[in-house]
N, C-alpha and C positions, 0 to 999 in steps of 0.2 A: 231370240226375241226381236221383234221388229221395233225400230226406233219410232218415237212419237214426236212429230214436228210440233215445235212450240214457238209462239210469238212472244217476244220480249224486247222492249226498248226499241221498237221499230224494225227489228230483224225477225225473219222467219228461220229459226234454227232447225237443223235437220233432226235434232234429238233433244230430249230434256236435259241430258247430261251436258251438251254444249250450252244450253240456256243457263244451266246452274253455274257454269264457269263464267259466263257473262255477268250474272248477278254478283258473283265473287269479285270479278274485276271492277265492277261498279262500286261495290261496298268498300273495296280496298283503294279506290280512286286510281286504278290502273287503266290507262287509255288502251283501247283495243280496236282492231278492225276485224269484222267477221267476214271470212272468205273474200278478202280484198281483191284478189285477181288469181286466175289460173295460169299455169305454166306448162309449156311444151318441153318435156324433158329430152335430154340427149339420147335416151334409149327408145324414144318414139312414143312414150306414154304421156298422158296428160295428168297434171297434179293440181288439186285445188286445196291449199292449206286451210285449216279451220280458223285459226286466229293469227294475226300479226300484232305484235306488241311493239309499237314504234319507239317508245322510250327505252326499251331494252334492245331494240333491233333484233327481235327474236320471233321465231314461229313456234306455235304450239298446236299439236294435234290432240284431239280428245278421242279416246278410244274406249269402248266397252271391254274390249280385250285386244291385246296386241299380237297379231298373227304375223307370220313370216312375210306375206304379201305386203301388208301395210308397212312393215319395217323396211322392206326392200324399196318400196316407192319413196318412203321418207329418206332413206339413205341416198337414193339417186338425186332427190331434190336437194339434200344437203350438199352433195358433191357439186351439183350444178350452180348453187348459189354461194358455195364456199363458207357456209355457216352451219352450226348444229341445228337439228330439228328436235324439239322436245315433245314427248308423248305423255299426256296426262291420263292415268288409268283410274277406274272408278274406286279402287281400294285405297287410294291416296298415294300410291307409288308413282314415281316418275321414271321414265326411260329416256335416254338421249342417244341419237345416232350422230356420229361425228366422224370426221376424217382424221385417221391416225396417220400422220404424214410419214412416220418411220416405217410403217408396214404397208401403207396404201390401202388399208382395209377399214371397214366400219365396225364399230363396237357399240354395245349398249349394256 
């Protein structure tokens, strides 16, 4: 299924699912930045996180489904910035990729 761009609150979201999260953040009075900046990763890829939540100093990715490629990109981003990356899934579940310093691997 192709994502449907949606305009809300002055932003052009790449999907309705992202726009729904923005509505939630507004209703919950959570400050957010949508696609604040892109990053060149150490593995040579480029990464543009969906949301940055400054009060939590956290990044949130919104996914219709979490595939291995998306998780690997999020893992590399988490490693590069030294913070977890949270994934919001449409069924209400959350996934997090983070650095497990004991093993040097990422888990979710």
